[in-house]
ROLOVO-911401 format. One record per residue (C-alpha): z, y, x; chain. Coordinates in steps of 0.25 Angstrom, whole numbers, plus 2048, in hexadecimal, padded with zeros to 3 digits. Last residue first. Example, Ala and Ser with C-alpha at 12.3 -4.5 7.8 and 13.67 -1.06 7.14 Angstrom:
BEGIN
<rec><up>81D</up><north>7FC</north><east>837</east><c>A</c></rec>
<rec><up>81F</up><north>7EE</north><east>831</east><c>A</c></rec>
REM end
This chain:
BEGIN
<rec><up>819</up><north>860</north><east>775</east><c>A</c></rec>
<rec><up>81F</up><north>858</north><east>77D</east><c>A</c></rec>
<rec><up>82B</up><north>863</north><east>781</east><c>A</c></rec>
<rec><up>82F</up><north>863</north><east>790</east><c>A</c></rec>
<rec><up>83B</up><north>861</north><east>792</east><c>A</c></rec>
<rec><up>84A</up><north>865</north><east>795</east><c>A</c></rec>
<rec><up>858</up><north>861</north><east>795</east><c>A</c></rec>
<rec><up>861</up><north>858</north><east>792</east><c>A</c></rec>
<rec><up>86C</up><north>863</north><east>78D</east><c>A</c></rec>
<rec><up>865</up><north>868</north><east>783</east><c>A</c></rec>
<rec><up>856</up><north>863</north><east>784</east><c>A</c></rec>
<rec><up>84E</up><north>86F</north><east>787</east><c>A</c></rec>
<rec><up>841</up><north>870</north><east>783</east><c>A</c></rec>
<rec><up>835</up><north>877</north><east>78D</east><c>A</c></rec>
<rec><up>828</up><north>879</north><east>785</east><c>A</c></rec>
<rec><up>830</up><north>87E</north><east>777</east><c>A</c></rec>
<rec><up>832</up><north>88A</north><east>780</east><c>A</c></rec>
<rec><up>821</up><north>88C</north><east>780</east><c>A</c></rec>
<rec><up>820</up><north>899</north><east>784</east><c>A</c></rec>
<rec><up>81C</up><north>894</north><east>791</east><c>A</c></rec>
<rec><up>822</up><north>8A0</north><east>798</east><c>A</c></rec>
<rec><up>82D</up><north>89F</north><east>793</east><c>A</c></rec>
<rec><up>831</up><north>892</north><east>790</east><c>A</c></rec>
<rec><up>82E</up><north>88E</north><east>79F</east><c>A</c></rec>
<rec><up>838</up><north>89A</north><east>7A0</east><c>A</c></rec>
<rec><up>843</up><north>895</north><east>79A</east><c>A</c></rec>
<rec><up>843</up><north>886</north><east>7A0</east><c>A</c></rec>
<rec><up>841</up><north>890</north><east>7AC</east><c>A</c></rec>
<rec><up>84F</up><north>898</north><east>7AB</east><c>A</c></rec>
<rec><up>856</up><north>889</north><east>7A5</east><c>A</c></rec>
<rec><up>853</up><north>885</north><east>7B3</east><c>A</c></rec>
<rec><up>856</up><north>88F</north><east>7B7</east><c>A</c></rec>
<rec><up>864</up><north>88D</north><east>7B5</east><c>A</c></rec>
<rec><up>866</up><north>87F</north><east>7B7</east><c>A</c></rec>
<rec><up>861</up><north>884</north><east>7C6</east><c>A</c></rec>
<rec><up>86C</up><north>88C</north><east>7C7</east><c>A</c></rec>
<rec><up>878</up><north>883</north><east>7C1</east><c>A</c></rec>
<rec><up>873</up><north>877</north><east>7CD</east><c>A</c></rec>
<rec><up>869</up><north>86D</north><east>7C8</east><c>A</c></rec>
<rec><up>862</up><north>86A</north><east>7D6</east><c>A</c></rec>
<rec><up>855</up><north>86A</north><east>7D8</east><c>A</c></rec>
<rec><up>84D</up><north>875</north><east>7D2</east><c>A</c></rec>
<rec><up>842</up><north>86D</north><east>7CC</east><c>A</c></rec>
<rec><up>849</up><north>85E</north><east>7CB</east><c>A</c></rec>
<rec><up>855</up><north>85F</north><east>7CD</east><c>A</c></rec>
<rec><up>855</up><north>86B</north><east>7C1</east><c>A</c></rec>
<rec><up>84C</up><north>864</north><east>7B9</east><c>A</c></rec>
<rec><up>854</up><north>855</north><east>7B9</east><c>A</c></rec>
<rec><up>862</up><north>85F</north><east>7BA</east><c>A</c></rec>
<rec><up>85C</up><north>866</north><east>7AE</east><c>A</c></rec>
<rec><up>857</up><north>856</north><east>7A5</east><c>A</c></rec>
<rec><up>849</up><north>855</north><east>7A4</east><c>A</c></rec>
<rec><up>848</up><north>84D</north><east>794</east><c>A</c></rec>
<rec><up>838</up><north>848</north><east>793</east><c>A</c></rec>
<rec><up>82E</up><north>84E</north><east>789</east><c>A</c></rec>
<rec><up>824</up><north>850</north><east>794</east><c>A</c></rec>
<rec><up>828</up><north>84A</north><east>7A0</east><c>A</c></rec>
<rec><up>81F</up><north>852</north><east>7AB</east><c>A</c></rec>
<rec><up>820</up><north>85E</north><east>7A3</east><c>A</c></rec>
<rec><up>830</up><north>85F</north><east>7A4</east><c>A</c></rec>
<rec><up>82F</up><north>861</north><east>7B2</east><c>A</c></rec>
<rec><up>823</up><north>86B</north><east>7B5</east><c>A</c></rec>
<rec><up>828</up><north>872</north><east>7AC</east><c>A</c></rec>
<rec><up>835</up><north>874</north><east>7B3</east><c>A</c></rec>
<rec><up>829</up><north>876</north><east>7C0</east><c>A</c></rec>
<rec><up>823</up><north>87E</north><east>7B8</east><c>A</c></rec>
<rec><up>830</up><north>88A</north><east>7B7</east><c>A</c></rec>
<rec><up>834</up><north>886</north><east>7C4</east><c>A</c></rec>
<rec><up>824</up><north>88A</north><east>7C9</east><c>A</c></rec>
<rec><up>827</up><north>897</north><east>7C0</east><c>A</c></rec>
<rec><up>81D</up><north>895</north><east>7B5</east><c>A</c></rec>
<rec><up>810</up><north>89D</north><east>7B4</east><c>A</c></rec>
<rec><up>809</up><north>89B</north><east>7A5</east><c>A</c></rec>
<rec><up>7FB</up><north>899</north><east>7A6</east><c>A</c></rec>
<rec><up>7F4</up><north>89A</north><east>796</east><c>A</c></rec>
<rec><up>7ED</up><north>88D</north><east>78F</east><c>A</c></rec>
<rec><up>7F8</up><north>88E</north><east>782</east><c>A</c></rec>
<rec><up>801</up><north>88D</north><east>78D</east><c>A</c></rec>
<rec><up>7FE</up><north>888</north><east>79B</east><c>A</c></rec>
<rec><up>807</up><north>884</north><east>7A9</east><c>A</c></rec>
<rec><up>802</up><north>880</north><east>7B5</east><c>A</c></rec>
<rec><up>809</up><north>879</north><east>7C0</east><c>A</c></rec>
<rec><up>7FB</up><north>873</north><east>7C4</east><c>A</c></rec>
<rec><up>800</up><north>866</north><east>7C5</east><c>A</c></rec>
<rec><up>80A</up><north>867</north><east>7BB</east><c>A</c></rec>
<rec><up>800</up><north>86E</north><east>7B1</east><c>A</c></rec>
<rec><up>809</up><north>871</north><east>7A4</east><c>A</c></rec>
<rec><up>800</up><north>873</north><east>798</east><c>A</c></rec>
<rec><up>807</up><north>87A</north><east>78B</east><c>A</c></rec>
<rec><up>7FF</up><north>87F</north><east>77F</east><c>A</c></rec>
<rec><up>809</up><north>873</north><east>779</east><c>A</c></rec>
<rec><up>80F</up><north>86B</north><east>781</east><c>A</c></rec>
<rec><up>805</up><north>868</north><east>78F</east><c>A</c></rec>
<rec><up>806</up><north>85D</north><east>79C</east><c>A</c></rec>
<rec><up>7FE</up><north>85F</north><east>7A7</east><c>A</c></rec>
<rec><up>7FA</up><north>856</north><east>7AF</east><c>A</c></rec>
<rec><up>7FE</up><north>84F</north><east>7BD</east><c>A</c></rec>
<rec><up>80D</up><north>854</north><east>7BB</east><c>A</c></rec>
<rec><up>80E</up><north>848</north><east>7B3</east><c>A</c></rec>
<rec><up>80D</up><north>83E</north><east>7BD</east><c>A</c></rec>
<rec><up>805</up><north>831</north><east>7C0</east><c>A</c></rec>
<rec><up>80B</up><north>826</north><east>7B7</east><c>A</c></rec>
<rec><up>811</up><north>81C</north><east>7C3</east><c>A</c></rec>
<rec><up>80C</up><north>812</north><east>7C8</east><c>A</c></rec>
<rec><up>80D</up><north>807</north><east>7C8</east><c>A</c></rec>
<rec><up>81E</up><north>800</north><east>7C7</east><c>A</c></rec>
<rec><up>81B</up><north>7F4</north><east>7CF</east><c>A</c></rec>
<rec><up>817</up><north>7FD</north><east>7DD</east><c>A</c></rec>
<rec><up>824</up><north>805</north><east>7DB</east><c>A</c></rec>
<rec><up>82C</up><north>7F7</north><east>7DC</east><c>A</c></rec>
<rec><up>822</up><north>7F5</north><east>7E9</east><c>A</c></rec>
<rec><up>827</up><north>803</north><east>7F0</east><c>A</c></rec>
<rec><up>834</up><north>800</north><east>7EC</east><c>A</c></rec>
<rec><up>832</up><north>7F3</north><east>7F3</east><c>A</c></rec>
<rec><up>82C</up><north>7F8</north><east>7FF</east><c>A</c></rec>
<rec><up>838</up><north>802</north><east>800</east><c>A</c></rec>
<rec><up>845</up><north>7FA</north><east>800</east><c>A</c></rec>
<rec><up>83C</up><north>7F1</north><east>80A</east><c>A</c></rec>
<rec><up>83B</up><north>7FF</north><east>813</east><c>A</c></rec>
<rec><up>84A</up><north>802</north><east>813</east><c>A</c></rec>
<rec><up>84F</up><north>80E</north><east>80F</east><c>A</c></rec>
<rec><up>855</up><north>818</north><east>814</east><c>A</c></rec>
<rec><up>852</up><north>821</north><east>810</east><c>A</c></rec>
<rec><up>851</up><north>821</north><east>800</east><c>A</c></rec>
<rec><up>84A</up><north>81B</north><east>7F6</east><c>A</c></rec>
<rec><up>841</up><north>822</north><east>7ED</east><c>A</c></rec>
<rec><up>83B</up><north>81B</north><east>7E1</east><c>A</c></rec>
<rec><up>82D</up><north>81E</north><east>7D8</east><c>A</c></rec>
<rec><up>82E</up><north>82C</north><east>7DC</east><c>A</c></rec>
<rec><up>82A</up><north>837</north><east>7D3</east><c>A</c></rec>
<rec><up>82F</up><north>843</north><east>7D1</east><c>A</c></rec>
<rec><up>83A</up><north>83F</north><east>7CB</east><c>A</c></rec>
<rec><up>83E</up><north>832</north><east>7D2</east><c>A</c></rec>
<rec><up>83F</up><north>83D</north><east>7DF</east><c>A</c></rec>
<rec><up>847</up><north>845</north><east>7D7</east><c>A</c></rec>
<rec><up>850</up><north>83B</north><east>7D3</east><c>A</c></rec>
<rec><up>851</up><north>836</north><east>7E1</east><c>A</c></rec>
<rec><up>854</up><north>845</north><east>7E5</east><c>A</c></rec>
<rec><up>85F</up><north>846</north><east>7DB</east><c>A</c></rec>
<rec><up>867</up><north>839</north><east>7DF</east><c>A</c></rec>
<rec><up>868</up><north>83E</north><east>7ED</east><c>A</c></rec>
<rec><up>864</up><north>836</north><east>7F9</east><c>A</c></rec>
<rec><up>857</up><north>83D</north><east>7FE</east><c>A</c></rec>
<rec><up>854</up><north>833</north><east>80C</east><c>A</c></rec>
<rec><up>848</up><north>832</north><east>806</east><c>A</c></rec>
<rec><up>83C</up><north>829</north><east>800</east><c>A</c></rec>
<rec><up>836</up><north>82D</north><east>7F6</east><c>A</c></rec>
<rec><up>82B</up><north>820</north><east>7F1</east><c>A</c></rec>
<rec><up>821</up><north>826</north><east>7EA</east><c>A</c></rec>
<rec><up>816</up><north>81C</north><east>7E1</east><c>A</c></rec>
<rec><up>807</up><north>824</north><east>7E3</east><c>A</c></rec>
<rec><up>806</up><north>82A</north><east>7D0</east><c>A</c></rec>
<rec><up>801</up><north>836</north><east>7D5</east><c>A</c></rec>
<rec><up>7FC</up><north>843</north><east>7D2</east><c>A</c></rec>
<rec><up>807</up><north>84E</north><east>7CE</east><c>A</c></rec>
<rec><up>811</up><north>841</north><east>7D5</east><c>A</c></rec>
<rec><up>80D</up><north>847</north><east>7E2</east><c>A</c></rec>
<rec><up>814</up><north>853</north><east>7DE</east><c>A</c></rec>
<rec><up>81E</up><north>84F</north><east>7D9</east><c>A</c></rec>
<rec><up>822</up><north>847</north><east>7E6</east><c>A</c></rec>
<rec><up>820</up><north>855</north><east>7F0</east><c>A</c></rec>
<rec><up>829</up><north>85A</north><east>7E9</east><c>A</c></rec>
<rec><up>833</up><north>84F</north><east>7EB</east><c>A</c></rec>
<rec><up>82F</up><north>84E</north><east>7FA</east><c>A</c></rec>
<rec><up>834</up><north>85D</north><east>7FB</east><c>A</c></rec>
<rec><up>826</up><north>861</north><east>802</east><c>A</c></rec>
<rec><up>820</up><north>866</north><east>813</east><c>A</c></rec>
<rec><up>82D</up><north>85E</north><east>81C</east><c>A</c></rec>
<rec><up>82E</up><north>852</north><east>813</east><c>A</c></rec>
<rec><up>83B</up><north>84C</north><east>80E</east><c>A</c></rec>
<rec><up>836</up><north>844</north><east>801</east><c>A</c></rec>
<rec><up>834</up><north>838</north><east>808</east><c>A</c></rec>
<rec><up>829</up><north>831</north><east>7FF</east><c>A</c></rec>
<rec><up>821</up><north>824</north><east>7FF</east><c>A</c></rec>
<rec><up>815</up><north>823</north><east>7FA</east><c>A</c></rec>
<rec><up>80D</up><north>817</north><east>7F3</east><c>A</c></rec>
<rec><up>7FE</up><north>815</north><east>7F1</east><c>A</c></rec>
<rec><up>7FB</up><north>820</north><east>7FA</east><c>A</c></rec>
<rec><up>7ED</up><north>827</north><east>7FE</east><c>A</c></rec>
<rec><up>7ED</up><north>82F</north><east>7F0</east><c>A</c></rec>
<rec><up>7FB</up><north>835</north><east>7F6</east><c>A</c></rec>
<rec><up>7F5</up><north>83A</north><east>803</east><c>A</c></rec>
<rec><up>7F3</up><north>84B</north><east>801</east><c>A</c></rec>
<rec><up>802</up><north>84D</north><east>7F9</east><c>A</c></rec>
<rec><up>807</up><north>844</north><east>803</east><c>A</c></rec>
<rec><up>803</up><north>84B</north><east>810</east><c>A</c></rec>
<rec><up>808</up><north>859</north><east>809</east><c>A</c></rec>
<rec><up>815</up><north>850</north><east>807</east><c>A</c></rec>
<rec><up>818</up><north>84D</north><east>818</east><c>A</c></rec>
<rec><up>81B</up><north>844</north><east>81F</east><c>A</c></rec>
<rec><up>811</up><north>83B</north><east>81E</east><c>A</c></rec>
<rec><up>811</up><north>82D</north><east>821</east><c>A</c></rec>
<rec><up>803</up><north>820</north><east>81E</east><c>A</c></rec>
<rec><up>807</up><north>815</north><east>81A</east><c>A</c></rec>
<rec><up>801</up><north>809</north><east>818</east><c>A</c></rec>
<rec><up>809</up><north>800</north><east>811</east><c>A</c></rec>
<rec><up>80C</up><north>7EE</north><east>813</east><c>A</c></rec>
<rec><up>819</up><north>7EE</north><east>815</east><c>A</c></rec>
<rec><up>818</up><north>7EE</north><east>823</east><c>A</c></rec>
<rec><up>811</up><north>7FA</north><east>820</east><c>A</c></rec>
<rec><up>81C</up><north>7FF</north><east>819</east><c>A</c></rec>
<rec><up>825</up><north>7FC</north><east>826</east><c>A</c></rec>
<rec><up>81D</up><north>802</north><east>82E</east><c>A</c></rec>
<rec><up>81C</up><north>80F</north><east>829</east><c>A</c></rec>
<rec><up>82B</up><north>80E</north><east>824</east><c>A</c></rec>
<rec><up>82F</up><north>811</north><east>833</east><c>A</c></rec>
<rec><up>827</up><north>81A</north><east>839</east><c>A</c></rec>
<rec><up>829</up><north>824</north><east>82B</east><c>A</c></rec>
<rec><up>838</up><north>823</north><east>82C</east><c>A</c></rec>
<rec><up>838</up><north>82A</north><east>83A</east><c>A</c></rec>
<rec><up>82C</up><north>832</north><east>837</east><c>A</c></rec>
<rec><up>836</up><north>839</north><east>82C</east><c>A</c></rec>
<rec><up>828</up><north>842</north><east>825</east><c>A</c></rec>
<rec><up>828</up><north>836</north><east>819</east><c>A</c></rec>
<rec><up>81E</up><north>833</north><east>80F</east><c>A</c></rec>
<rec><up>81A</up><north>827</north><east>811</east><c>A</c></rec>
<rec><up>80D</up><north>824</north><east>808</east><c>A</c></rec>
<rec><up>80A</up><north>815</north><east>805</east><c>A</c></rec>
<rec><up>7FE</up><north>811</north><east>805</east><c>A</c></rec>
<rec><up>800</up><north>800</north><east>800</east><c>A</c></rec>
REM end
């Protein structure tokens, strides 16, 4: 199997490449996120470190998932539960914390392959709710055919909800995904951005509030 190893640690890469080769895998190693995005179509499987020099690995993963369904296992030294959850929400098929045994990695790769290919992430398409169109790839929003200007964070919040219209996202999940924390200051900022989305679209019903639960994008 053609494996793209995205890892900037030379020592780990030099140990992992021959180990995977013994299991019949052809490994190409790169050390930057831009190389991952450039070579994604050449790989049947991707092993992705999160600590890359040019871009955070989670952001690289989210960009990858907009255009590709290639299986991905995150391999990283980040051990906090929040990081694991963010990796899986961003589109990883599995998450393995360093240091790990090659046998475990290979077993997890085989398990991912047995599960089959995931559907292409919703971020590769546009979502329409009534006369509001949210293009998740080009980051453009139109209402009744007229372009709308949102701030970066306003669009990020709207896009997170639009990936799965009708699915409720808790405040904690949104804050963790967009702001990277759940502190009170970020929580207040979320309220401001939700209000901004509603005001700028002129569609207050577009983002529904479920009291004590979270938010969701309306289905129609």
